[in-house]
C-alpha positions in Angstrom: 3.3 -16.0 -16.8 4.7 -16.2 -13.4 6.9 -13.5 -12.2 7.9 -14.5 -8.7 6.5 -15.9 -5.9 5.5 -14.8 -2.0 8.9 -15.3 0.7 7.8 -12.9 3.5 3.9 -11.4 4.7 3.6 -9.4 7.1 0.7 -8.3 9.1 -2.7 -7.3 7.1 -4.1 -3.5 8.0 -7.7 -3.4 9.1 -8.8 0.5 9.8 -12.0 0.3 11.5 -12.4 3.8 11.1 -13.6 4.7 7.8 -11.6 8.2 7.6 -7.9 8.2 7.4 -6.0 8.8 10.0 -4.0 12.1 10.7 -0.2 9.8 11.3 0.4 6.0 10.9 1.1 5.9 15.3 -2.8 7.2 15.4 -3.7 4.2 12.7 -7.0 2.6 14.4 -7.1 -0.6 16.1 -2.9 -1.0 15.7 0.4 1.3 14.5 1.6 -2.0 14.9 0.7 -3.4 11.5 1.8 -0.1 10.0 5.3 -0.6 11.6 5.9 -3.9 10.6 5.3 -2.9 6.8 8.4 -0.7 7.0 10.3 -3.6 8.7 9.7 -6.2 6.5 9.8 -4.2 3.8 13.5 -2.1 4.7 15.6 -6.1 6.0 17.9 -6.5 3.1 19.8 -9.7 5.4 17.3 -12.4 3.7 17.7 -11.0 -0.6 19.2 -13.7 -1.8 19.7 -11.1 -4.9 20.7 -8.0 -6.3 18.0 -5.8 -5.5 15.6 -4.2 -7.8 15.0 -0.7 -6.5 19.0 0.2 -6.0 18.7 2.4 -9.4 16.4 4.3 -7.1 16.7 7.5 -5.3 17.4 6.5 -1.5 16.4 2.3 -3.1 14.1 0.3 -0.8 12.2 3.8 1.2 11.4 5.0 -2.2 9.6 2.3 -3.5 8.6 1.5 0.2 6.3 5.4 0.1 5.3 4.6 -3.1 3.8 1.1 -2.7 1.9 3.4 0.3 -0.2 5.3 -2.1 0.8 2.7 -4.9 2.8 5.0 -6.4 -0.4 6.9 -7.3 -2.9 10.0 -6.5 -6.2 10.4 -6.7 -7.8 13.3 -8.0 -7.8 16.9 -6.3 -10.8 18.0 -4.5 -12.2 20.1 -6.9 -12.4 16.7 -9.0 -13.7 19.3 -11.9 -11.8 16.5 -14.5 -8.6 15.5 -12.9 -7.3 12.2 -13.1 -5.2 9.8 -11.8 -1.5 11.0 -11.5 2.1 9.8 -10.1 2.8 10.7 -6.9 5.7 13.2 -7.6 9.1 12.2 -6.7 8.8 14.9 -3.4 6.1 12.2 -2.1 8.0 11.0 -0.1 8.3 14.3 2.8 4.3 14.0 3.3 5.0 9.5 3.2 7.4 10.5 6.3 4.8 13.4 7.7 2.4 10.8 8.4 5.3 8.5 9.7 5.0 11.3 12.9 9.2 10.1 13.3 9.6 13.0 15.1 5.4 14.0 17.3 4.8 16.9 15.1 0.7 16.1 16.0 2.0 16.9 19.7 2.7 20.7 18.6 -1.0 20.8 17.9 -2.9 23.0 21.4 -4.7 19.8 23.5 -8.9 20.1 23.1 -8.8 21.8 27.2 -6.3 24.1 25.9 -8.6 25.3 23.5 -11.5 24.9 25.1 -10.2 27.1 28.1 -10.1 29.6 25.6 -13.3 32.2 24.6 -14.2 30.8 21.3 -16.8 29.4 19.9 -17.1 26.3 18.7 -16.1 26.6 15.3 -13.5 29.5 16.0 -12.4 25.9 17.5 -12.3 24.2 15.2 -10.9 27.2 12.6 -8.6 27.0 14.9 -7.5 23.6 15.2 -7.4 23.8 11.5 -5.2 26.1 10.8 -2.4 24.5 14.6 -2.5 21.5 12.3 -1.7 23.7 9.1 1.4 25.6 10.7 3.0 22.6 12.9 2.3 20.1 9.3 3.8 23.6 7.8 7.2 23.6 10.4 7.3 20.0 9.8 8.1 20.1 5.9 10.4 22.1 6.1 12.5 20.4 8.9 12.7 17.1 6.3 14.1 20.6 3.1 10.8 21.0 2.1 12.1 25.1 1.3 8.8 25.5 -1.4 5.9 24.8 0.9 3.4 26.4 2.1 0.4 26.9 4.4 -2.7 26.9 2.5 -1.6 24.4 0.1 -0.1 20.9 2.4 -3.0 20.3 4.3 -4.9 19.5 1.2 -1.8 17.8 -0.6 -1.2 16.0 3.2 -5.4 14.7 2.4 -4.7 13.9 -0.2 -1.7 11.4 0.6 -4.5 10.3 3.9 -7.2 9.4 1.2 -4.6 7.3 -0.5 -2.6 6.0 2.0 -6.1 4.3 3.8 -7.8 3.3 0.4 -4.8 1.5 -0.6 -4.0 -0.6 2.5 -6.3 -0.9 4.4 -8.1 -4.9 3.8 -4.1 -5.6 3.0 -0.7 -6.9 3.6 3.1 -6.2 2.5 5.0 -8.7 1.0 8.2 -9.6 -0.6 8.7 -11.4 -3.2 11.8 -13.9 -3.4 13.2 -12.0 -5.5 13.1 -8.5 -3.1 9.2 -7.2 -4.8 7.2 -5.2 -3.2 4.0 -5.1 -2.9 0.1 -5.1 -1.6 -1.5 -8.4 -1.9 -5.5 -8.4 -0.9 -5.3 -9.3 3.4 -5.6 -13.1 2.6 -2.7 -13.6 1.0 -0.6 -16.6 2.2 3.6 -17.0 2.2 3.5 -19.0 -1.5 1.3 -17.4 -2.7 1.7 -17.0 -7.6 2.9 -13.7 -8.3 1.7 -14.4 -11.8 0.7 -11.8 -15.3 -1.8 -12.7 -17.5 -2.2 -12.4 -20.8 -3.1 -9.7 -22.5 -2.8 -7.5 -19.1 0.2 -5.9 -17.0 -1.8 -6.0 -13.4 -0.2 -8.8 -11.3 -2.3 -11.7 -10.2 -2.4 -13.7 -7.0 -2.5 -16.9 -7.8 -2.6 -20.4 -5.2 -1.3 -23.7 -5.5 -4.8 -26.0 -4.4 -3.5 -28.6 -2.2 -7.2 -30.4 -2.4 -6.9 -30.1 -6.1 -5.0 -33.3 -8.6 -4.0 -31.9 -11.4 -0.9 -29.3 -10.1 -2.7 -27.2 -13.3 -5.0 -25.8 -10.1 -4.9 -22.7 -8.7 -7.2 -20.6 -7.7 -7.1 -17.0 -7.8 -6.7 -14.8 -4.4 -6.7 -11.3 -6.0 -4.7 -8.1 -7.7 -1.9 -6.9 -6.4 0.1 -3.7 -5.8 4.4 -5.0 -7.2 6.7 -2.1 -7.0 8.5 -1.9 -10.3 6.6 -3.9 -12.0 2.9 -2.1 -12.4 3.8 -0.1 -15.3 4.0 -3.7 -17.8 8.3 -4.1 -16.5 7.7 -7.5 -15.6 6.8 -8.4 -19.0 9.7 -7.9 -20.3 11.7 -10.2 -19.4 11.7 -12.9 -22.6 13.2 -15.0 -20.2 10.0 -16.3 -18.8 7.4 -18.8 -20.6 3.4 -18.3 -20.5 1.9 -21.5 -18.6 -1.5 -22.7 -18.8 -3.0 -23.2 -14.8 -7.0 -23.8 -14.3 -8.0 -21.9 -11.8 -10.8 -22.7 -10.0 -13.1 -21.9 -6.8 -14.1 -24.1 -4.4 -17.1 -23.5 -2.6 -18.1 -24.0 1.4 -20.2 -25.8 0.8 -17.9 -28.9 -1.5 -15.1 -27.8 1.2 -17.1 -28.9 4.2 -17.7 -32.3 2.9 -14.7 -33.0 0.4 -16.2 -32.3 -2.8 -15.1 -31.9 -5.7 -14.3 -27.5 -7.5 -16.2 -25.9 -9.3 -15.6 -25.4 -12.9 -12.8 -24.0 -13.6 -11.3 -20.8 -16.7 -8.3 -21.7 -18.0 -6.0 -18.8 -18.2 -2.8 -18.4 -19.3 -0.2 -17.3 -17.5 
């Protein structure tokens, strides 16, 4: 099923560190890509239809923070039989801390200040963790999370950091012609089709190859996250019709010499 098409695309985020950044402003190699995601996602000036997220509390802002984590959280640090679960409604506060709009991380003592104390390295490391938890706790309280607690908020924040890093790394945020937002592989392009394959729920991006002689020939760009249709909502529009596309892959050698594409797979979409 051809659900929608990408009309706007932000810059991809290619993290250079295996560890997630404590805040968006500390993202490597630069926070600019992630900042552009928010700008694009919240821009409604070019929407020609009703926003699909008008029914959500805070509309597109809610859709954005859920998109950052693909709406799910990984198992907790213990990992004893715990499975992924959908993020709770108050998860916005964790993502808002990650945005670090008020620079709460600056409340931590600097390494120089730590070194001037009489503490040994293990004590310094413990003090840094405690200072981080305390600053995070204060920020959550400022955001109205009155039930926040110091021991729990640090572990929970770590869950969100890991999820943001896992989901957003080497991906780009996009907006479709109907106003849906989502995450695409880094090599996605404006004009890629958001499709749902027969028998599945997860959206995929397809791209029509200009070199193909047959209009039905598309290449598979990759899996996508689209906020609002990941639980099968995209299949509920009975007005949409199924189409048959031929998916194929161009090899590097054949691209250079202008050859024909490799044999494809016919699939219903």
